MIMI-593093 format. One record per residue: residue in three letters; x, y, z of N, C-alpha, C in turn. Coordinates in steps of 0.2 Angstrom, whole numbers, always signed. Each point is the difference from the previous one (the first is absolute). Layout:
N
SITE   r   n_X   n_Y   n_Z  ca_X  ca_Y  ca_Z   c_X   c_Y   c_Z
SITE ala     X     Y     Z     X     Y     Z     X     Y     Z
...
This chain:
92
SITE   r   n_X   n_Y   n_Z  ca_X  ca_Y  ca_Z   c_X   c_Y   c_Z
SITE met  +166  -824  +230    +5    -2    +6    -1    -7    +2
SITE pro    -6    -3    +1    -1    -6    +2    +3    -5    -5
SITE arg    +0    +1    -6    +4    -4    -5    +7    +0    +1
SITE met    +3    +5    +2    +7    +0    +1    +2    -4    +6
SITE val    -4    +1    +5    +1    -4    +6    +0    -8    -1
SITE thr    -6    -2    -4    +0    -7    -2    +5    -2    -4
SITE leu    +3    +4    -5    +5    -2    -4    +7    -1    +5
SITE phe    +1    +5    +4    +5    +0    +5    +0    -7    +4
SITE ile    -5    -2    +2    -1    -6    +4    +1    -6    -4
SITE val    -2    +0    -6    +1    -6    -4    +7    -1    -2
SITE ile    +4    +6    -2    +7    +0    -1    +4    -2    +6
SITE leu    -2    +2    +6    +3    -2    +6    +0    -7    +1
SITE val    -6    -3    -1    -1    -7    +2    +4    -4    -5
SITE leu    +0    +2    -7    +4    -4    -5    +7    +0    +2
SITE leu    +3    +6    +2    +7    +1    +1    +2    -4    +7
SITE thr    -5    -1    +5    +2    -3    +6    -1    -7    +0
SITE cys    -5    -2    -4    -2    -7    +0    +2    -4    -7
SITE pro    +6    -1    -2    +1    -3    -6    -2    -8    +0
SITE lys    +0    -3    +6    -2    -7    +0    -7    +0    -1
SITE leu    -4    +4    +2    -7    +0    -1    -1    +1    -8
SITE val    +3    +4    -3    -1    +1    -8    +3    -7    -3
SITE ala    +5    -3    +2    +3    -6    -3    -5    -5    +1
SITE ala    -3    -1    +6    -5    -5    +1    -6    +0    -4
SITE asp    -2    +6    -1    -6    +1    -4    +2    -1    -8
SITE asn    +6    +1    -2    +2    -1    -6    +1    -8    -2
SITE asn    +2    -3    +5    +1    -8    +0    -7    -3    -1
SITE leu    -5    +3    +4    -7    -3    +0    -3    +2    -7
SITE leu    +1    +6    -2    -2    +2    -7    +2    -4    -5
SITE val    +7    -2    -1    +3    -4    -5    -3    -7    +1
SITE cys    +0    -3    +5    -2    -6    +2    -7    -2    -3
SITE val    -5    +4    +3    -7    -1    -1    -2    +3    -8
SITE gly    +4    +5    -2    -2    +3    -6    +2    -5    -6
SITE thr    +6    -3    +1    +2    -5    -5    -5    -6    +0
SITE ala    -1    -2    +6    -5    -6    +0    -7    +2    -3
SITE thr    -2    +6    +1    -6    +2    -3    +0    +0    -8
SITE lys    +6    +3    -2    +1    +0    -7    +0    -7    -3
SITE leu    +3    -5    +3    +0    -7    -2    -7    -3    +0
SITE glu    -4    +2    +5    -7    -3    +0    -4    +3    -5
SITE gly    +1    +6    -2    -3    +4    -6    +2    -2    -7
SITE arg    +5    -5    +0    +2    -2    -6    +5    +5    -3
SITE gly    +3    +4    +4    +5    +5    -3    +7    -3    -1
SITE lys    +4    +3    -3    +6    -3    -2    +5    +3    +6
SITE val    +4    -5    +2    +5    +2    +5    +7    -4    -2
SITE gly    +5    +4    +0    +6    -3    -2    +3    -5    +5
SITE asp    +5    -4    -2    +3    -4    +5    +4    +4    +6
SITE lys    +3    +5    -2    +4    +4    +5    -5    +3    +5
SITE asp    -6    +3    -3    -5    +3    +4    -3    -5    +5
SITE leu    -1    -6    -2    -3    -6    +4    +5    -1    +6
SITE ile    +6    -1    -2    +5    -1    +6    +0    +6    +5
SITE ala    +0    +6    -3    +0    +6    +4    -6    +0    +5
SITE ala    -6    -2    -3    -6    +0    +4    +0    -5    +5
SITE his    +3    -6    -1    +0    -5    +5    +5    +3    +6
SITE gln    +5    +3    -2    +5    +2    +5    -4    +6    +4
SITE ala    -4    +4    -3    -3    +5    +3    -6    -3    +5
SITE cys    -3    -5    -2    -4    -4    +4    +3    -3    +6
SITE met    +6    -2    +0    +4    -3    +6    +1    +6    +4
SITE arg    +2    +6    -2    +2    +5    +4    -7    +3    +4
SITE ala    -5    +0    -4    -7    +3    +2    -2    -5    +6
SITE lys    +1    -7    -2    -3    -5    +5    +4    +1    +7
SITE ala    +7    +1    -1    +4    +1    +6    -2    +6    +4
SITE arg    -3    +5    -3    -2    +7    +4    -7    +0    +1
SITE ala    -4    -5    -2    -7    +1    +1    -2    -1    +7
SITE arg    -4    +5    +3    -2    +0    +7    -7    -3    +1
SITE asp    -4    +0    -5    -7    -2    +1    -2    -6    -4
SITE ala    -5    -3    +2    -2    -6    -3    -3    +1    -7
SITE ala    -3    +5    -1    -3    +2    -7    +6    +1    -5
SITE thr    +5    +3    +2    +6    +1    -5    +4    -6    -1
SITE arg    +1    -4    +5    +3    -7    -1    -4    -4    -4
SITE thr    -7    +0    +0    -4    -4    -4    +1    +3    -8
SITE lys    +0    +6    -1    +0    +3    -6    +7    -2    -3
SITE val    +5    +1    +4    +7    -2    -3    +1    -8    -1
SITE gly    -4    -4    +4    +1    -7    -1    -4    -2    -6
SITE val    -6    +3    -2    -3    -2    -6    +4    +3    -6
SITE ala    +3    +6    +0    +4    +2    -5    +6    -4    -1
SITE thr    +3    -2    +5    +6    -5    -1    -2    -6    -3
SITE thr    -6    -3    +2    -2    -6    -3    -1    +1    -8
SITE ile    -3    +5    -2    -1    +2    -7    +7    +0    -4
SITE leu    +4    +4    +3    +7    +1    -3    +4    -7    +0
SITE val    +0    -4    +5    +3    -6    +0    -3    -5    -5
SITE asp    -7    +0    -1    -3    -4    -5    +2    +2    -7
SITE glu    +0    +6    -1    +2    +3    -7    +8    -2    -1
SITE tyr    +4    +0    +5    +7    -2    -1    +1    -7    -2
SITE arg    -4    -4    +4    +0    -7    -1    -3    -2    -7
SITE arg    -5    +4    -2    -3    -2    -7    +5    +2    -5
SITE arg    +4    +6    +0    +5    +1    -4    +6    -4    -1
SITE ala    +2    -2    +6    +5    -5    +1    -1    -7    -3
SITE gly    -7    -2    +0    -2    -6    -3    +0    +0    -7
SITE ser    -2    +6    -3    -1    +1    -7    +7    +0    -3
SITE arg    +5    +1    +3    +7    +1    -3    +4    -6    +0
SITE arg    -3    -5    +4    +4    -6    +0    +0    -4    -6
SITE pro    +5    -3    -3    +0    -4    -6    -4    -6    +1
SITE his    -3    -2    -5    -5    -6    +0    +4    -6    -2
């Protein structure tokens, strides 16, 4: 019975707070992609751009300093990678 109550509460929160879920998703995409880049993982160009956009949305919704710092560091990693790729594609 307690499991059913917990499940009901979780479902209720997810249905009534879509902005909360979206904010968490933006933060996850932003920081997750930056972490993948730091670990030398492969990230496609479209995923890089999508992650940067997610960082901008997460930064706009961040309420505490710790989250703003995490998003700021992740954004820097993504921008550095974008610049590196853009520089390597320029004709010499």
